[in-house]
C-alpha positions as CSV (number, residue, x, y, z in Angstrom):
1,M,-24.9,-22.8,-8.6
2,G,-26.1,-24.0,-5.9
3,A,-29.8,-22.7,-4.4
4,E,-30.1,-19.3,-2.6
5,E,-30.4,-19.6,1.1
6,P,-33.5,-18.6,2.5
7,P,-33.5,-15.6,4.6
8,R,-33.3,-16.1,8.2
9,K,-36.9,-16.0,10.1
10,G,-36.4,-13.5,12.7
11,K,-33.6,-11.6,11.5
12,F,-34.3,-7.7,11.6
13,T,-32.8,-5.9,8.8
14,F,-32.9,-1.5,8.8
15,P,-35.1,-0.7,6.2
16,S,-33.9,1.4,3.2
17,A,-33.7,5.5,3.4
18,L,-36.8,4.6,0.2
19,T,-38.7,2.8,2.8
20,V,-37.7,5.0,5.7
21,L,-39.1,8.1,4.0
22,A,-42.3,6.3,2.8
23,I,-43.4,5.4,6.2
24,V,-42.3,9.2,7.3
25,T,-45.2,10.1,4.5
26,V,-47.8,8.4,5.7
27,A,-46.6,9.4,9.4
28,V,-46.1,13.0,8.5
29,W,-49.8,12.8,6.9
30,L,-51.8,11.2,9.5
31,L,-49.9,13.5,11.9
32,A,-51.3,16.8,10.0
33,F,-55.0,15.8,11.3
34,L,-53.6,16.7,14.9
35,I,-51.1,19.5,14.6
36,P,-53.2,22.8,14.0
37,S,-52.8,24.8,11.2
38,G,-51.0,27.6,11.4
39,Q,-48.8,30.6,10.1
40,Y,-46.2,33.2,10.3
41,D,-46.1,36.9,8.7
42,R,-43.5,37.1,6.0
43,N,-41.1,39.6,5.0
44,G,-40.3,40.8,1.2
45,S,-37.6,37.8,1.0
46,G,-40.4,35.1,2.2
47,A,-38.5,34.6,5.1
48,P,-40.8,33.5,8.5
49,V,-41.2,37.2,10.6
50,E,-40.5,35.9,14.6
51,G,-43.1,36.6,16.8
52,T,-46.2,36.8,14.0
53,Y,-47.0,33.0,14.2
54,H,-51.2,32.6,14.5
55,R,-53.6,30.2,13.8
56,V,-54.8,29.3,10.3
57,D,-57.9,27.2,8.6
58,S,-56.1,24.4,6.6
59,G,-59.1,25.1,4.7
60,Q,-59.0,20.9,3.1
61,S,-61.3,18.5,2.8
62,F,-60.2,14.9,3.9
63,V,-60.3,14.3,0.0
64,D,-57.7,17.2,-0.7
65,R,-55.7,15.6,2.4
66,L,-56.0,12.2,0.9
67,N,-55.1,14.0,-3.4
68,D,-52.2,15.6,-1.5
69,L,-50.7,11.8,0.0
70,F,-51.3,10.5,-3.7
71,L,-49.5,13.5,-5.2
72,S,-47.1,13.9,-2.8
73,P,-43.7,12.1,-4.9
74,V,-44.8,14.6,-8.0
75,N,-45.0,17.5,-5.9
76,G,-41.8,16.5,-4.7
77,L,-40.3,16.7,-8.0
78,Y,-41.7,19.6,-10.1
79,G,-44.9,20.7,-7.7
80,I,-45.4,24.6,-8.0
81,Q,-46.4,26.8,-5.1
82,D,-49.2,29.4,-6.1
83,E,-48.1,32.6,-5.2
84,E,-51.6,33.6,-4.0
85,T,-52.8,30.5,-1.8
86,S,-48.9,29.1,-1.0
87,L,-50.7,25.3,-1.8
88,V,-48.1,23.8,-4.0
89,A,-49.7,21.5,-7.0
90,P,-48.1,19.8,-10.7
91,D,-50.7,22.0,-12.5
92,N,-50.2,25.7,-10.8
93,V,-49.2,28.5,-12.0
94,G,-46.1,30.4,-9.1
95,A,-42.6,29.1,-8.8
96,L,-41.3,26.0,-8.6
97,Y,-41.2,24.2,-5.3
98,G,-40.4,21.0,-6.3
99,S,-36.9,19.3,-6.5
100,A,-36.2,19.0,-9.7
101,G,-33.4,20.9,-10.1
102,V,-31.9,19.0,-7.3
103,F,-32.7,15.6,-9.0
104,L,-31.4,16.3,-12.8
105,F,-28.2,17.3,-10.9
106,V,-28.3,13.8,-8.9
107,L,-28.1,12.0,-11.9
108,A,-25.7,14.2,-13.9
109,I,-23.2,13.8,-11.4
110,G,-23.5,10.2,-11.2
111,S,-23.3,9.9,-14.8
112,F,-19.6,12.1,-14.5
113,I,-19.0,10.0,-12.1
114,T,-19.6,7.0,-13.1
115,V,-17.6,8.0,-17.0
116,V,-14.9,8.7,-14.7
117,F,-14.6,5.3,-12.9
118,A,-14.8,3.5,-16.1
119,T,-11.7,4.9,-17.5
120,G,-10.0,2.9,-14.9
121,A,-7.9,6.4,-14.1
122,L,-9.0,7.3,-10.5
123,D,-8.4,3.6,-9.4
124,R,-5.0,3.4,-11.2
125,G,-3.9,6.6,-9.5
126,I,-4.9,5.9,-5.7
127,G,-3.4,2.4,-6.5
128,R,-0.3,3.8,-7.7
129,L,0.2,6.5,-5.3
130,A,0.0,3.5,-2.6
131,H,2.4,1.4,-4.1
132,R,5.2,4.2,-4.5
133,L,4.8,5.2,-0.5
134,R,4.9,1.3,0.6
135,E,8.3,1.4,1.7
136,R,7.4,4.6,3.9
137,G,4.5,3.6,6.0
138,A,3.6,7.1,7.9
139,L,3.3,8.7,4.5
140,L,1.5,6.1,3.0
141,I,-1.1,6.4,5.3
142,A,-1.7,10.1,5.6
143,G,-1.5,10.5,1.6
144,V,-4.1,7.7,1.0
145,M,-6.3,9.5,3.8
146,A,-5.6,12.8,2.4
147,V,-6.8,11.5,-1.4
148,F,-10.0,10.0,0.1
149,S,-10.9,13.0,2.0
150,V,-10.3,15.3,-0.3
151,L,-12.9,13.2,-2.8
152,G,-15.3,12.8,0.3
153,T,-15.2,16.9,0.7
154,V,-15.7,17.6,-2.8
155,E,-17.8,14.3,-4.6
156,G,-19.2,12.5,-1.4
157,F,-16.8,9.4,-1.8
158,A,-17.8,7.0,0.0
159,E,-19.0,4.4,-1.4
160,E,-16.4,3.9,-3.5
161,T,-14.1,3.1,-0.9
162,L,-15.1,-0.8,-0.8
163,G,-13.1,-1.6,-3.9
164,F,-9.8,-0.2,-2.5
165,Y,-9.4,-2.7,0.7
166,G,-7.7,-5.4,-1.7
167,L,-5.1,-3.0,-2.0
168,I,-5.1,-1.4,0.8
169,V,-4.9,-4.5,3.3
170,P,-2.1,-6.1,2.1
171,L,0.0,-2.6,2.1
172,M,-0.6,-2.1,5.4
173,L,0.1,-5.7,6.3
174,A,3.3,-5.6,4.7
175,L,4.6,-3.3,6.4
176,G,3.8,-4.2,10.0
177,Y,0.5,-2.7,10.5
178,D,-2.7,-4.5,11.2
179,R,-6.1,-4.8,9.4
180,M,-7.4,-1.7,11.3
181,T,-5.0,0.2,10.3
182,A,-6.1,-0.7,7.2
183,V,-10.0,0.3,7.7
184,G,-9.3,3.5,9.5
185,A,-7.1,5.2,6.1
186,I,-10.4,3.9,4.1
187,I,-13.5,4.6,6.6
188,L,-12.2,7.3,8.5
189,G,-10.1,9.5,5.3
190,A,-13.4,9.4,3.1
191,G,-15.5,9.7,5.8
192,V,-13.9,12.7,7.3
193,G,-13.9,14.7,4.1
194,V,-17.7,13.8,3.6
195,L,-18.2,15.2,7.6
196,C,-16.6,18.3,6.2
197,S,-18.2,18.2,3.1
198,T,-16.9,22.0,1.1
199,V,-18.6,21.5,-2.2
200,N,-20.1,17.7,-1.9
201,P,-23.2,17.9,-4.0
202,F,-24.9,15.1,-2.3
203,A,-24.7,16.9,1.2
204,T,-24.0,20.7,0.9
205,G,-25.4,20.8,-2.2
206,V,-29.0,19.2,-1.4
207,A,-28.9,20.9,2.3
208,S,-28.1,24.3,0.4
209,S,-30.9,24.2,-2.0
210,A,-33.2,23.0,0.6
211,A,-32.1,25.9,2.7
212,D,-32.5,28.0,-0.1
213,I,-28.7,29.7,0.0
214,S,-25.6,29.4,-2.8
215,L,-24.0,25.9,-2.7
216,G,-20.9,28.2,-1.6
217,D,-22.2,30.2,1.4
218,G,-20.0,28.9,4.3
219,I,-17.2,27.3,2.2
220,V,-14.8,29.6,4.0
221,L,-15.8,27.7,7.5
222,R,-16.0,24.4,6.0
223,F,-12.5,24.3,4.3
224,A,-11.3,25.7,8.1
225,M,-13.1,22.6,9.6
226,W,-11.8,20.4,6.6
227,I,-8.3,20.8,7.7
228,V,-8.5,20.6,10.7
229,L,-10.4,17.9,11.1
230,T,-8.9,15.7,8.5
231,G,-5.2,16.0,10.4
232,V,-6.7,14.8,13.7
233,T,-8.3,12.1,12.2
234,I,-4.7,11.1,10.0
235,A,-2.7,11.7,13.1
236,Y,-4.9,9.5,15.1
237,V,-4.5,6.6,13.0
238,I,-0.7,7.3,12.6
239,R,-0.4,7.3,16.2
240,Y,-2.5,3.6,16.0
241,A,-0.8,2.4,13.6
242,K,2.7,3.1,15.0
243,R,2.1,2.1,18.2
244,V,0.8,-1.5,16.6
245,R,4.0,-1.7,14.5
246,K,5.6,-1.6,17.7
247,D,3.9,-3.8,20.0
248,P,2.0,-6.0,18.0
249,E,0.0,-7.4,21.0
250,R,-1.6,-4.2,21.0
251,S,-3.4,-4.5,17.6
252,L,-7.2,-4.2,18.4
253,S,-8.5,-6.4,15.3
254,G,-5.7,-8.7,16.1
255,F,-3.8,-10.9,13.4
256,L,-5.7,-13.8,11.1
257,P,-3.2,-16.5,10.2
258,G,-0.2,-15.6,7.2
259,D,-1.1,-11.6,8.2
260,R,2.5,-11.2,10.1
261,E,4.2,-13.4,7.3
262,R,3.1,-11.0,4.5
263,S,5.7,-9.2,2.3
264,A,5.7,-5.9,0.1
265,A,6.3,-8.3,-2.6
266,E,2.9,-10.4,-2.3
267,T,1.0,-6.4,-3.0
268,G,2.6,-6.8,-6.8
269,E,3.4,-4.0,-9.5
270,V,1.2,-1.6,-9.6
271,P,0.2,-0.2,-13.4
272,G,1.9,3.1,-14.0
273,L,-0.4,6.0,-15.3
274,T,-0.5,6.6,-19.0
275,R,-1.4,9.7,-20.6
276,L,-4.5,9.1,-21.0
277,H,-4.7,8.4,-17.2
278,K,-3.3,11.7,-16.3
279,A,-5.3,13.4,-19.0
280,V,-8.6,12.3,-17.7
281,L,-7.4,13.2,-13.8
282,L,-6.5,16.6,-15.2
283,A,-9.9,16.9,-16.6
284,T,-11.8,15.8,-13.6
285,G,-9.7,18.0,-11.2
286,L,-10.4,20.8,-13.7
287,V,-14.4,20.3,-13.6
288,F,-14.2,20.2,-9.5
289,A,-12.2,23.2,-9.5
290,F,-14.4,24.7,-12.2
291,M,-17.7,23.8,-10.1
292,I,-15.9,25.2,-7.2
293,F,-15.3,28.9,-8.8
294,S,-18.8,29.1,-10.5
295,V,-20.6,28.6,-6.9
296,V,-18.6,31.0,-4.4
297,P,-19.9,34.1,-4.1
298,W,-16.6,35.3,-3.9
299,S,-17.3,39.0,-2.8
300,S,-19.1,38.1,0.3
301,A,-16.4,35.7,1.2
302,L,-13.3,38.0,0.3
303,T,-14.7,40.9,2.2
304,G,-16.7,39.2,4.6
305,K,-20.1,41.4,3.9
306,A,-23.2,39.1,3.4
307,D,-24.9,41.6,1.3
308,A,-21.9,42.9,-0.7
309,R,-22.3,43.6,-5.0
310,P,-21.2,40.4,-6.5
311,Y,-17.8,40.7,-8.4
312,G,-18.0,41.2,-12.2
313,F,-16.7,37.7,-12.6
314,E,-18.7,35.8,-10.3
315,L,-20.6,33.4,-12.1
316,G,-23.7,32.5,-9.0
317,W,-24.4,29.1,-10.8
318,S,-27.1,27.4,-8.7
319,F,-28.0,23.6,-10.1
320,P,-29.7,23.5,-13.3
321,Q,-26.4,24.9,-14.3
322,L,-24.1,22.4,-12.6
323,A,-26.6,19.2,-13.7
324,A,-25.1,20.7,-17.7
325,L,-21.9,21.1,-16.7
326,F,-21.4,17.7,-15.3
327,L,-23.5,16.2,-18.3
328,C,-20.8,18.3,-20.3
329,A,-17.5,16.8,-18.2
330,A,-18.9,13.8,-18.9
331,V,-19.3,14.1,-22.5
332,L,-15.7,15.2,-22.1
333,V,-14.2,13.2,-20.1
334,G,-15.3,10.3,-22.2
335,V,-13.8,11.9,-25.5
336,V,-10.6,12.8,-23.6
337,A,-10.3,8.5,-22.7
338,R,-11.3,7.6,-26.2
339,M,-14.1,5.6,-24.8
340,G,-16.0,5.6,-28.2
341,E,-19.5,6.8,-29.0
342,Q,-21.2,3.7,-27.9
343,K,-19.5,2.8,-24.6
344,L,-19.5,6.4,-23.9
345,S,-23.8,6.9,-24.3
346,S,-24.1,3.6,-22.3
347,T,-22.0,4.8,-19.3
348,I,-23.7,7.7,-19.1
349,I,-27.2,6.2,-18.9
350,Q,-25.9,3.7,-16.6
351,G,-24.5,6.1,-14.2
352,A,-27.8,8.0,-14.3
353,A,-29.8,4.7,-13.5
354,D,-26.9,4.0,-10.4
355,F,-27.9,7.0,-8.8
356,V,-32.2,7.3,-9.8
357,S,-31.9,6.0,-5.6
358,P,-30.6,9.1,-3.9
359,A,-32.5,10.9,-6.5
360,L,-35.5,9.2,-5.6
361,V,-35.1,10.0,-2.2
362,I,-34.6,13.8,-2.7
363,L,-38.1,14.0,-4.0
364,L,-39.7,11.7,-1.8
365,A,-38.5,14.2,1.4
366,R,-39.4,16.9,-0.7
367,G,-43.2,15.4,-0.9
368,V,-43.2,15.3,3.0
369,T,-42.6,18.9,3.1
370,T,-45.3,19.6,0.3
371,I,-47.9,17.9,2.8
372,M,-46.9,19.7,5.6
373,N,-47.1,22.8,3.6
374,N,-50.2,22.4,1.8
375,S,-52.0,21.4,5.7
376,K,-50.1,24.3,6.6
377,I,-48.1,22.4,9.8
378,T,-44.8,23.3,8.6
379,D,-45.2,27.1,10.9
380,T,-46.6,25.2,13.5
381,V,-43.8,22.6,13.9
382,L,-41.3,25.9,13.3
383,H,-42.7,27.7,15.8
384,S,-42.8,24.7,18.8
385,I,-39.1,24.5,18.1
386,E,-38.5,28.2,18.1
387,G,-39.9,28.1,21.3
388,V,-37.6,26.0,22.8
389,V,-34.0,27.9,21.6
390,K,-35.1,30.9,22.0
391,G,-33.0,33.2,24.2
392,T,-30.3,30.7,23.4
393,S,-27.2,32.6,22.4
394,S,-25.9,31.9,18.8
395,G,-22.9,29.5,19.7
396,I,-25.7,27.3,21.7
397,F,-28.2,27.3,19.0
398,A,-25.7,26.0,16.4
399,V,-24.5,23.1,18.8
400,I,-28.4,22.3,19.0
401,V,-28.7,21.8,15.7
402,F,-25.6,19.4,15.5
403,V,-27.0,17.3,18.8
404,V,-30.9,17.7,17.0
405,N,-29.2,15.5,13.5
406,L,-27.7,13.1,15.1
407,P,-30.9,10.6,15.8
408,L,-32.2,11.7,12.7
409,A,-29.2,10.8,10.9
410,F,-29.6,7.5,12.2
411,L,-32.9,7.1,11.2
412,I,-32.5,8.8,7.7
413,P,-29.1,7.5,6.9
414,S,-29.0,9.0,3.6
415,T,-27.7,12.7,3.8
416,S,-29.9,13.7,0.4
417,G,-33.2,12.5,2.7
418,H,-32.4,14.1,5.3
419,A,-31.0,17.3,4.1
420,T,-34.2,17.5,2.4
421,L,-36.6,16.7,5.4
422,A,-34.6,19.0,7.9
423,M,-33.7,22.1,6.2
424,P,-37.3,23.4,5.5
425,I,-37.7,23.6,9.0
426,L,-34.1,24.5,10.5
427,A,-32.6,27.2,7.9
428,P,-35.7,29.3,9.3
429,L,-34.7,29.1,12.9
430,A,-31.5,29.9,11.7
431,D,-33.1,33.4,11.1
432,F,-34.9,33.6,14.0
433,A,-31.3,32.8,16.4
434,G,-29.8,35.7,13.5
435,V,-26.9,32.9,12.6
436,S,-26.4,32.5,9.0
437,R,-27.8,29.5,7.2
438,A,-24.6,28.2,5.9
439,V,-23.8,28.0,9.6
440,V,-27.2,25.2,10.1
441,V,-26.2,23.8,6.9
442,T,-22.6,23.2,8.5
443,A,-24.3,21.3,11.6
444,W,-26.0,19.5,9.9
445,Q,-24.3,18.0,7.7
446,A,-21.1,17.3,10.2
447,A,-24.1,15.4,12.6
448,S,-24.9,13.1,9.4
449,G,-21.1,12.6,8.6
450,W,-20.4,12.1,12.9
451,M,-23.1,9.4,12.7
452,N,-22.2,7.4,9.2
453,L,-18.5,7.0,10.6
454,W,-20.1,4.3,13.1
455,V,-23.6,3.6,12.5
456,P,-24.3,-0.2,11.3
457,T,-26.9,1.1,8.8
458,T,-24.6,2.2,6.0
459,A,-22.6,0.0,3.4
460,V,-19.7,2.1,4.2
461,T,-19.0,1.1,7.9
462,I,-20.6,-2.6,7.6
463,G,-19.3,-3.7,4.3
464,G,-15.7,-2.2,5.1
465,V,-15.3,-4.3,8.1
466,A,-16.6,-7.4,6.3
467,L,-13.9,-6.6,3.5
468,A,-11.5,-6.1,5.9
469,K,-12.1,-9.3,8.4
470,V,-12.2,-7.1,11.3
471,G,-15.4,-7.5,13.8
472,Y,-17.6,-4.5,14.5
473,D,-17.2,-4.4,17.8
474,K,-13.7,-4.2,17.3
475,Y,-14.0,-1.4,15.3
476,L,-15.9,0.4,18.0
477,R,-13.7,0.0,20.6
478,F,-11.0,1.6,17.9
479,V,-13.1,4.5,16.7
480,W,-14.6,6.0,20.0
481,P,-12.0,8.0,21.0
482,L,-11.9,10.0,18.0
483,L,-15.7,10.5,17.9
484,A,-15.5,12.0,20.5
485,I,-12.9,14.0,19.9
486,L,-14.3,14.8,16.4
487,A,-17.6,16.0,18.4
488,V,-16.1,18.3,20.7
489,L,-13.5,20.3,17.8
490,I,-17.3,20.3,15.8
491,C,-19.6,21.8,18.4
492,A,-16.4,24.4,18.8
493,F,-16.5,25.3,14.8
494,V,-20.0,25.8,14.2
495,A,-20.4,28.0,17.7
496,L,-17.3,30.3,16.6
497,G,-18.9,30.2,13.2
498,A,-22.6,31.2,14.3
499,A,-20.5,34.0,16.7
500,V,-18.8,35.1,13.5
501,T,-21.6,35.6,11.3
């Protein structure tokens, strides 16, 4: 091994989500000295009452504020909000303000996903699907994108797609398509699923928790949105692929030496699914199906009434129960796959370790809100935004939420951190506008997902085009018409959702 190449001087690297949130924490702490303290009157459910904002004294000394900055990550994890003073501190008596439930949920689902991948069943299943459809190009593209979209909408399947370029790129070239077709099928297939997350724990789950609503609230709107936007995205990629196959000169990515000479035989035979793999895939599907069943407020979804009395079969589960579900499911999949006690234990631990980063992002973002809460500036910020959206129709309000979150999604590419940071401000605005908080969650996640289809700060996009040997500038040329179409459809869906609710 040779010596590592020293980093180039002057080359800017965008900071990680953890660094961005650390900077935001200090910036918000400093701004709290300048922003006046204030608060709204609260109703019986704790929601702010429109028009009741008034200035108050925070009652904090400089030492108190310094202590809040020091303890912000701890408060973000298990800070307790005092019932009388509303202040958050680790040793208070009251309601949990920190994100301990979501933190543990992220670690648990990380363990589950890692165990599933360790069995090789998911990789083998997708590879087998691609190989079986290798003679039918359009169906192959649609099948791969549909599978990726399903995985994206239920569990945030994104970075995991990087492992499939070695399979999909040769298949696309063998069928007469170009490398851009493979990039579109992989990035856009999974990306549109994440954009239209129905129960994705890292987007919808974290945002719903921060908005103080159920994970299942708004699932009907998100499901309809997922069906339409996935269909449009698949059609867009297939249209491009057919155009390139008919006239290779119209390829946006061009062809590398040897690309045009590829044959289907070069892709090789993919081993079939064993009974073990089929059992693992079945168990995985059942776990996610049960998760959806457990969180959906069925009485509200079926009757259309938000205050409908829950049916007897409704579970109404939240993050503590879901964390336990995925820990048990990880063990179940490991047992089904006959991994053995030692391998299963180490895989569960490794999975939790791999997901510590997004979990830490969540508690750091929640720590920022504890600083705002204790300095009593949260309601002041809310009041200033209230003046901007006041008087707008519900549909326009929902579109504004989507637009406002676009630059935030660029600065904070972590969906979990973005949700935890933004929702405490955005959710009460929905109450003022007479719009369901679930619509705000949908508009927020659509903004985050839309940005992550193209921004250069995400490993999924930059890593994907690099693996496929496609220029990033060429990818932008390919994707921008679809981005415009998706933006229009998103605005229409969230506006309709706001009007209906």
